[in-house]
LUMBA-140609 format. One record per residue (C-alpha): residue in three letters; y, z, x. Coordinates in steps of 0.5 Angstrom, whole numbers, plus 500, padded with zeros to 3 digits. Last residue first. Layout:
REM residues N
ALAYZX...
***
This chain:
REM residues 181
TRP490875371ASP486871376TRP493867378GLY496874379GLN498880376SER507881377ALA507873378PHE502870374SER505875368LEU512874370ALA511867370ALA506866364LEU514869361ILE518863364ALA514859360ALA515861355GLY522861353SER522855356VAL518853352PHE520856346GLY527854346GLY524847347ALA521848341PHE527850339ARG531845342TRP526841337PHE526843332ARG524837327LYS521841322ALA513838320ILE513838328ILE517846329LEU512848323LEU506846325PRO507848333LEU508854329LEU502855326LEU499860330LEU504863332LEU501871330HIS496869333PHE500870340LYS502878340ALA505878346ILE507871345CYS511874340LEU518874347ALA517866345ILE520868338VAL528870342LEU528864347GLY527860341ALA532863336TRP537861343PHE535854342PRO536853335ARG542856335GLY546853329LYS547860325ARG541859320VAL536858326LEU540864330LEU538869324THR531867323SER530869333LEU532875330GLY529876323ALA522874327LEU524879333PHE525884329LEU518884325MET515883333LEU518889334PRO517892328MET510890329ASP509894337GLN504899333GLY505908334VAL500910329ILE505913323LEU511906325SER505901324VAL503906318TRP511905316LEU510898317PRO504896313VAL506900307PHE513898305TRP518901302CYS522902306CYS522894307MET522895300LEU528899298VAL531896303GLY532889299LEU534892294PRO539895297GLY543889299THR541881303ALA535887307TRP533882312LEU537881317ALA539890317ILE533891315PHE530888322GLY535893326ALA532898322THR526897324PHE527894331GLY530902331LEU525905330LEU520903334LEU525903338ALA525911338GLN519911337TRP518910343ILE523913346LEU518919344GLU512916347ALA516915353THR518923354ARG510924352PHE507920356PRO512923363LEU518916364ARG514911370GLY511908364LEU517907359PRO520904364TRP516899366LEU514896358LEU518890359ILE513889365ALA507891361TYR509886356PHE510881362PRO502881364PRO499879359ARG498884351ILE491889352PHE493894354ALA486898354LYS487905349ILE480909349GLU477914346ASN470918348LEU474924347ALA480923343ARG487922347PHE493924351ASP490928357LYS484923358GLN489917358LEU491915365ALA483915368SER482912362VAL487906363GLU483906371ASN476906369LEU478901363SER482895369TYR486890365LEU492893370HIS488896376GLU489890381SER496893380GLY503890378VAL502893371LEU499899372ARG505905368ALA506900364GLY500897361ALA497906361TYR504905357PHE503900353SER495902351LEU497909350PHE503906345ASP496904339THR498912337HIS491916336
***
């Protein structure tokens, strides 16, 4: 019952015409999922490209590496955001973070990217911050209010980085899946 099932399917099927095929996803997942459960790949193709190396590995090995990456992203987020022992404690006791780790969700990656982007803004690197936050387009609903922030704060260089990153990710998606993905 892990979300990694969908990510693994995407990593295995990227570049084929079956990336979003429930039949193909079901066939890939049959040995690792509960009966009558299919975890469809719903992210943009660029995300499957980023996960492609995991798709070359056996499922259990890839899943262990995914969990290690999620723990690493969690530690990275804590290192970026927790300014003292209380901050570390608050991060460690944040139940939604633990739930996302248990079920293999990619929320720790998104937290790390958001934290890194914020750090880059604070360090005077808004273009790079925009490039980093563009990777969160994989979960676009997290960015719905971002245009309001950009306009309100006049983060034009950040916007340039974001648009550049989004264009690169869109190009990757179209290059791997064609015009009709």
